C-alpha positions as CSV (number, residue, x, y, z in Angstrom):
1,M,143.0,-94.7,180.1
2,K,140.1,-94.3,182.5
3,W,138.5,-91.0,183.4
4,F,137.0,-91.1,186.9
5,T,133.3,-90.5,187.4
6,D,133.1,-91.2,191.1
7,Y,132.6,-88.1,193.2
8,T,131.7,-86.9,196.7
9,L,128.6,-84.8,197.2
10,V,129.7,-81.7,199.2
11,E,126.9,-79.6,200.7
12,F,126.8,-76.1,202.3
13,P,123.3,-76.5,203.9
14,K,122.7,-72.9,205.0
15,L,123.8,-71.5,201.6
16,G,121.8,-74.2,199.7
17,W,124.9,-75.1,197.7
18,E,125.8,-78.6,196.5
19,F,128.9,-79.7,194.6
20,N,130.0,-82.9,193.0
21,V,133.7,-83.0,194.0
22,Y,136.0,-85.4,192.2
23,E,139.2,-86.6,194.0
24,N,140.8,-88.3,191.0
25,L,141.1,-87.1,187.4
26,V,142.4,-90.0,185.3
27,E,144.1,-93.3,185.6
28,F,146.4,-94.9,183.0
29,T,149.0,-97.6,182.6
30,L,152.5,-96.7,181.4
31,P,153.2,-98.5,178.1
32,G,155.6,-101.4,178.6
33,W,155.9,-100.9,182.4
34,D,152.6,-102.3,183.6
35,I,152.5,-99.5,186.2
36,D,149.2,-97.9,187.1
37,I,149.3,-94.1,187.4
38,T,146.5,-92.1,189.0
39,I,146.4,-88.3,188.6
40,K,144.5,-86.6,191.4
41,F,142.9,-83.2,191.3
42,Y,144.9,-82.3,194.4
43,G,148.1,-82.7,192.5
44,V,146.8,-80.8,189.5
45,I,145.6,-77.9,191.7
46,I,148.9,-77.8,193.6
47,A,150.8,-77.8,190.3
48,F,148.6,-75.0,189.0
49,G,149.2,-72.8,192.1
50,F,152.9,-73.5,191.9
51,T,153.1,-72.6,188.2
52,L,151.3,-69.3,188.8
53,A,153.6,-68.5,191.7
54,V,156.7,-69.2,189.6
55,L,155.4,-67.1,186.7
56,F,154.7,-64.2,189.0
57,G,158.1,-64.5,190.7
58,G,159.8,-64.6,187.3
59,R,158.0,-61.5,186.1
60,M,158.9,-59.6,189.3
61,A,162.5,-60.8,189.0
62,Y,162.6,-59.4,185.5
63,T,161.2,-56.1,186.7
64,W,163.8,-55.9,189.5
65,K,166.5,-56.9,187.0
66,M,167.4,-60.1,188.8
67,S,169.1,-62.9,186.9
68,I,166.5,-65.4,185.7
69,D,169.2,-68.1,185.3
70,K,170.2,-67.6,189.0
71,M,166.5,-67.6,190.0
72,L,166.1,-70.9,188.2
73,D,168.9,-72.4,190.2
74,V,167.2,-71.2,193.4
75,L,163.8,-72.6,192.3
76,I,165.2,-76.0,191.5
77,Y,167.1,-76.5,194.8
78,G,164.4,-74.6,196.8
79,T,161.7,-77.0,195.5
80,F,163.7,-80.1,196.6
81,G,164.5,-78.4,199.9
82,G,160.8,-77.6,200.4
83,I,159.7,-81.2,199.8
84,I,162.4,-82.5,202.2
85,G,161.6,-79.9,204.8
86,A,157.9,-80.5,204.6
87,R,158.4,-84.2,205.1
88,L,160.9,-84.0,208.0
89,Y,158.7,-81.5,209.8
90,Y,155.7,-83.8,209.7
91,V,157.6,-86.9,210.6
92,A,159.3,-85.1,213.6
93,F,155.9,-84.4,215.2
94,E,154.4,-87.8,214.2
95,W,157.4,-89.9,215.1
96,D,155.4,-92.6,216.8
97,S,153.8,-93.4,213.5
98,Y,157.2,-93.9,211.8
99,K,159.7,-95.2,214.4
100,D,158.8,-98.8,213.8
101,D,159.0,-98.6,210.0
102,L,161.7,-96.2,209.0
103,L,161.2,-96.9,205.3
104,S,157.7,-95.4,205.5
105,V,159.4,-92.0,206.1
106,F,160.2,-91.9,202.4
107,K,156.6,-92.8,201.3
108,I,155.5,-89.2,200.7
109,W,152.9,-90.3,198.2
110,E,150.9,-91.7,201.2
111,G,150.6,-88.1,202.6
112,G,152.2,-86.3,205.4
113,L,153.7,-83.0,204.4
114,A,153.6,-79.8,206.5
115,I,153.6,-76.4,204.9
116,Y,155.8,-74.7,207.5
117,G,158.4,-77.4,207.1
118,G,158.3,-76.8,203.4
119,I,158.8,-73.1,203.7
120,I,161.7,-73.6,206.2
121,G,163.4,-76.2,204.0
122,A,163.0,-74.1,200.8
123,F,164.4,-71.0,202.5
124,I,167.4,-72.8,203.8
125,A,168.2,-74.2,200.4
126,A,167.6,-70.8,198.8
127,Y,170.0,-69.1,201.2
128,F,172.9,-71.4,200.3
129,V,172.2,-71.2,196.6
130,C,172.0,-67.4,196.7
131,K,175.4,-67.3,198.5
132,K,176.9,-69.5,195.8
133,V,175.4,-67.7,192.7
134,D,175.7,-64.2,194.3
135,L,172.0,-63.3,194.4
136,N,170.4,-60.9,196.8
137,F,168.8,-63.2,199.3
138,Y,166.5,-60.7,201.0
139,K,165.2,-59.4,197.6
140,L,164.5,-63.1,196.7
141,L,162.6,-63.6,199.9
142,D,160.4,-60.6,199.1
143,L,159.5,-62.3,195.8
144,A,158.9,-65.6,197.6
145,G,156.6,-63.9,200.1
146,M,154.2,-62.7,197.4
147,S,154.5,-65.9,195.4
148,L,153.9,-68.2,198.3
149,L,150.6,-66.4,199.0
150,I,149.5,-67.1,195.4
151,G,150.5,-70.8,195.6
152,Q,148.9,-71.3,199.0
153,G,145.7,-69.4,198.1
154,I,145.2,-71.7,195.1
155,G,146.7,-74.9,196.6
156,R,144.3,-75.0,199.5
157,W,141.5,-76.0,197.0
158,G,143.3,-79.3,196.7
159,N,142.2,-79.9,200.3
160,F,138.7,-79.3,199.1
161,T,138.9,-82.0,196.4
162,N,140.3,-84.4,199.0
163,Q,137.8,-83.3,201.7
164,E,140.6,-82.9,204.2
165,A,142.0,-80.1,206.5
166,F,138.5,-79.1,207.6
167,G,137.6,-77.7,210.9
168,I,135.4,-78.4,213.9
169,N,131.6,-78.4,213.9
170,T,129.9,-75.1,213.2
171,D,126.5,-73.6,212.8
172,S,127.7,-70.7,210.7
173,I,126.5,-69.9,207.2
174,F,129.7,-71.4,205.7
175,G,129.3,-74.8,207.4
176,M,129.9,-77.7,204.9
177,T,129.4,-81.4,205.1
178,S,129.9,-84.6,203.0
179,E,129.9,-88.3,203.5
180,K,133.7,-88.4,203.5
181,I,133.9,-85.8,206.2
182,S,131.4,-87.7,208.3
183,D,133.4,-90.9,207.9
184,Y,136.6,-89.2,208.9
185,I,135.0,-87.8,212.1
186,S,133.6,-91.2,213.0
187,S,136.8,-93.2,212.3
188,H,138.9,-90.6,214.2
189,Y,136.5,-89.9,217.0
190,S,138.7,-91.3,219.8
191,T,141.8,-89.4,218.6
192,L,139.8,-86.2,218.3
193,T,138.4,-86.7,221.8
194,A,141.9,-87.3,223.2
195,N,143.0,-84.0,221.8
196,G,140.1,-82.2,223.5
197,I,138.0,-81.9,220.3
198,S,134.3,-82.9,220.6
199,M,132.8,-83.7,217.2
200,D,129.4,-84.8,215.8
201,S,129.7,-86.5,212.4
202,T,126.1,-85.4,211.5
203,L,126.8,-81.7,211.7
204,P,128.6,-79.3,209.3
205,V,132.2,-78.3,209.8
206,H,134.3,-75.2,209.2
207,P,135.7,-75.1,205.6
208,T,139.1,-74.0,206.8
209,F,140.6,-74.5,203.4
210,L,138.3,-71.7,202.2
211,Y,139.3,-69.4,205.0
212,E,143.0,-69.8,204.3
213,S,142.5,-69.5,200.5
214,I,140.7,-66.2,200.8
215,W,143.1,-64.9,203.5
216,C,146.2,-65.8,201.4
217,L,144.9,-64.2,198.2
218,F,143.8,-61.1,200.0
219,G,147.3,-61.0,201.6
220,F,148.9,-61.2,198.2
221,V,147.0,-58.1,197.1
222,V,148.1,-56.3,200.3
223,L,151.8,-57.2,199.7
224,Y,151.6,-56.3,196.0
225,I,150.3,-52.8,196.9
226,V,153.0,-52.4,199.5
227,C,155.6,-53.6,196.9
228,K,154.4,-51.0,194.4
229,K,154.0,-48.0,196.8
230,Y,155.5,-48.5,200.2
231,R,158.4,-50.9,200.0
232,K,161.4,-49.3,201.8
233,F,163.9,-52.1,202.3
234,D,164.8,-55.5,201.0
235,G,163.2,-58.1,203.2
236,Q,160.1,-56.0,204.0
237,L,157.7,-58.1,202.0
238,I,158.8,-61.4,203.5
239,L,158.3,-59.9,207.0
240,G,154.8,-58.8,205.8
241,Y,154.2,-62.4,204.7
242,G,155.2,-63.7,208.1
243,I,152.8,-61.4,209.8
244,I,149.9,-62.0,207.4
245,Y,150.2,-65.7,207.1
246,G,151.2,-66.2,210.7
247,L,148.0,-64.4,211.9
248,E,145.9,-66.5,209.6
249,R,147.4,-69.8,210.6
250,A,147.3,-68.9,214.3
251,I,143.6,-68.4,214.1
252,V,142.5,-71.0,211.5
253,E,144.7,-73.7,213.0
254,G,142.6,-73.5,216.2
255,L,139.6,-74.7,214.2
256,R,141.2,-77.6,212.4
257,T,140.9,-81.3,213.4
258,D,144.2,-82.6,211.9
259,S,146.7,-80.5,213.8
260,L,150.2,-81.7,214.9
261,Y,150.7,-81.4,218.6
262,I,153.7,-80.8,220.9
263,G,153.8,-84.1,222.8
264,D,150.9,-84.3,225.3
265,T,150.8,-80.6,226.0
266,G,147.7,-80.0,224.0
267,L,149.5,-77.2,222.2
268,R,149.2,-77.1,218.4
269,V,152.6,-76.9,216.7
270,S,151.5,-74.5,213.9
271,Q,149.7,-72.2,216.3
272,V,152.8,-71.8,218.6
273,L,155.1,-71.4,215.6
274,S,152.7,-68.9,213.9
275,L,152.5,-66.7,216.9
276,A,156.3,-66.7,217.3
277,I,156.7,-65.7,213.6
278,V,154.1,-62.9,214.0
279,V,155.9,-61.5,217.0
280,F,159.4,-61.8,215.4
281,C,158.4,-60.3,212.1
282,S,156.5,-57.5,213.6
283,A,159.4,-56.6,215.9
284,L,161.9,-56.7,213.1
285,M,159.6,-54.7,210.8
286,I,159.2,-51.9,213.4
287,V,163.0,-51.8,214.1
288,R,163.9,-51.5,210.5
289,L,161.3,-48.8,209.7
290,V,162.4,-46.8,212.7
291,Q,166.0,-47.1,211.6
292,I,165.1,-46.0,208.1
293,N,163.1,-43.1,209.4
294,K,165.9,-42.0,211.7
295,N,168.4,-42.2,208.9
296,N,166.2,-40.1,206.7
297,V,165.8,-37.5,209.5
298,D,169.6,-37.4,210.0
299,K,170.2,-36.9,206.3
300,V,167.7,-34.0,206.1
301,K,169.3,-32.5,209.2
302,E,172.8,-32.9,207.7
303,Y,171.6,-31.4,204.4
304,K,170.2,-28.3,206.1
305,E,173.4,-27.8,208.2
306,K,175.5,-28.0,205.0
307,K,173.2,-25.6,203.2
308,N,173.4,-23.0,206.1
309,V,177.1,-23.2,206.0
């Protein structure tokens, strides 16, 4: 077993911060198989975020008197659906990289997963499982909305250990830099330029992983408060998730250097989808709240009429 000591020095120049960031944790060989296994900090952080999200979801399910056994079925199939959806979403918008080697589509260990595809795939799988086991799908989505923000808020730190998913150059106080970031900018300079992104490998970049992490964790707090005090209908929290995360992604995606694009239009897939989700969820939220308010007014009116009689 080999514990890794190689690290990347990450600097936040204006803050005067320096961090030794390790990408890999440990490498070992499976006894009798002669297969080398490398455990990366990225995977450990993702697993940690996923575990906390599941534990929170389980606790809320218990509070709402939802069947834990049925929830476990949804979790299992939803996880597989999420992985498949994340991969298909990425491949669909990077088809030129896979069309000549279809087997590479299955090599997910080489990277290439998209969070929106994962969410869509997980929700589709969850819908059919809920139908089969007779579980309230909209209440489940409310749990998922809060849990996703926990997982995403923590999981984004995996991007920090890999020094990926960073943004364009910035002179802000949060600007960060590292040798790995500089190498990426230099090696992808032509691609970035083709996408209308002008970069200087010697300058700091936006730590977009940090922006999204803070936004997601703050969003979780907001939804939790709404859940405890202001939740009026099943599905309200997942609509809130769509608004909160959609706004964040629409803004932060515009700063990133690794976006998926819609053909040669110059439009970023995640930005367009995020804005559509924000509009849809906001409209549906308003309609449902207006309906509930109207129903409450009608009930009060009907009660007063009966009382007067």
